[in-house]
C-alpha positions, 0 to 999 in steps of 0.5 A: 862296312865289309865283313871278312867274307867280303860282304859289303853292307849297304852304305848309309849317309846322313846329311844335316842342313841348318840356318845360321841366322842370329841377326835381327831383321830391320824395319825402316820407313822414310815416314816420321811421326808428325802433325800433318796440319789442317785437313790433310790427305793422309797417306799410309807410311811405307815400311821396308824390311832388311832380312838376309835369311828369311825375307817375308812380309812386314805385319802392319797394324793400322789403328784407324782414325781416332779422335773427336771433334777437330783433333785426329790421329792415326797410328801404324805399327809394323812388326816382323819375326824371321824364320829364326825367331829374330824379331825386328824392333817394332816401328810405329808411325803416328800422324796427328792432324786437325779437321777444320773447314768451318768459318769462325764467327765473330759476334757483337751485341753492338750496332753501328749507330749515332750515339747522339750528343756528348756521349761516353764512348765505350768500345764494342766487345766482340766474341768468337765462336771457333771450335778447333783453334780458339784465339784472340780476335784482332780488333783495329781501332780507327780512333776518333775522327772528324772535325768540329762537331761531328765525330766518328770511331770505327772498330774492325774485327778479324780472325783467321783460325789455325786452318786459315778459315777466315771469319767474316769481318765485323765493323762497328762505327759510332758517330756522335756530336760534340757540342757543349757550347751555348748558341748565341742569339743576336740582334741589332735592334734595341728595346726603346720608345719609337715615338709617335705613330711609327711604322713598326718593323719586327726586329731581326734575330741572328743565330750563331750555332756551330753544330746544329744550326736551325731556326730561332723561335720568335714569339711575337706578343702582339700589340698591347696597350689601351688608348695611346700608349702601345707596346710590342715584345718579341722574345727569341729562343733557340735550343740546339740538337744537344740541348744547349739553350741560348740566352733568351733575347727580348726586344720591346718597342713602345710608342704612342698612337695619336693622330687626333688634333687637340681641342682648345675651348673657352666659354669666353667670347670676343666682345665689347665689355662696355665702359670701364669694365674689370677685365678678367682674362679668359680661361682656356681648357684643353682636350688631349687624350695622349699627351696633356700639357699646358696651353700656351696663351699669349696676352697682347696686353692692353692696347689702344689710345684715349678711350678705346681699349682692347686686349687679345689672348691667343691660345695654342697647343701642340701635343707630343705627336705634333698634332696642332690644335686650332688656334683660339683667339679672344679679344675684348674691347672696351671704353675707358671713360671716367671724365665728366662731360662739360656742357658749355 
């Protein structure tokens, strides 16, 4: 300003400055909230800022690792407000993951064993101990194997958890015998009478048994009997490992022991009976312990001519065991004469 007297006022200048900024800052990250799986190495996400007028530092709040047992999580929250109080949209990134380095455990009360004969087979039960990712045990049943009598069945149990921790494999094998067939005892021998004074040979027994062959139990009753009549019995039995009992087989031999010669006796003696006797045939008696029978007496009849007569009885006996008695012979002689002599 200059007044009328050309006095000039000191010039006064006023300058205003300001920022024109109505744009919201932008927080960005290439990270995404996600599950990182098992036992990861966690790297914090990186956030970038787009702000034209008043760049600065993003405020990132790390929530730290949270969670119990296996399931873990961590959240990062990013914020920024520029100098013009334009607030960026908050960006949160949350990672979840599982911490699990423990091997699962498969257990069973069953044990591999022999179940004996003709059992009812019940598959073993397996239980799982797994803290983080329980699931179903994979059990492979090998089915019944084996031919004839001997059978077996194997169950193989496995489990791998979500973090690829592998349980120790559990294998249970049952073995058993299938046998409901009765064993058979056979022999070519037959019970019977062996005759006289035999050489006794014990019968031979054979066994037909598919599953559990063994030795036949033969009980020899020994020689029994008194005097001449003897007998001996063999009794054969067998029970297999599955308690299938064979039909008992018994063989009995009977025989006669007799080596003694029979004896023929008589009180009669060979002699001359004199004149005109009444002839009575001699009587013979037999001593024979084992096979008494009838003496064979052959009567020759009366022989001789004129006055001199004779008659012979011959006694013989052979017992059932072909023991021959000494022959006994009795001969009577006599004179037949009833004619009066004549003296002339």
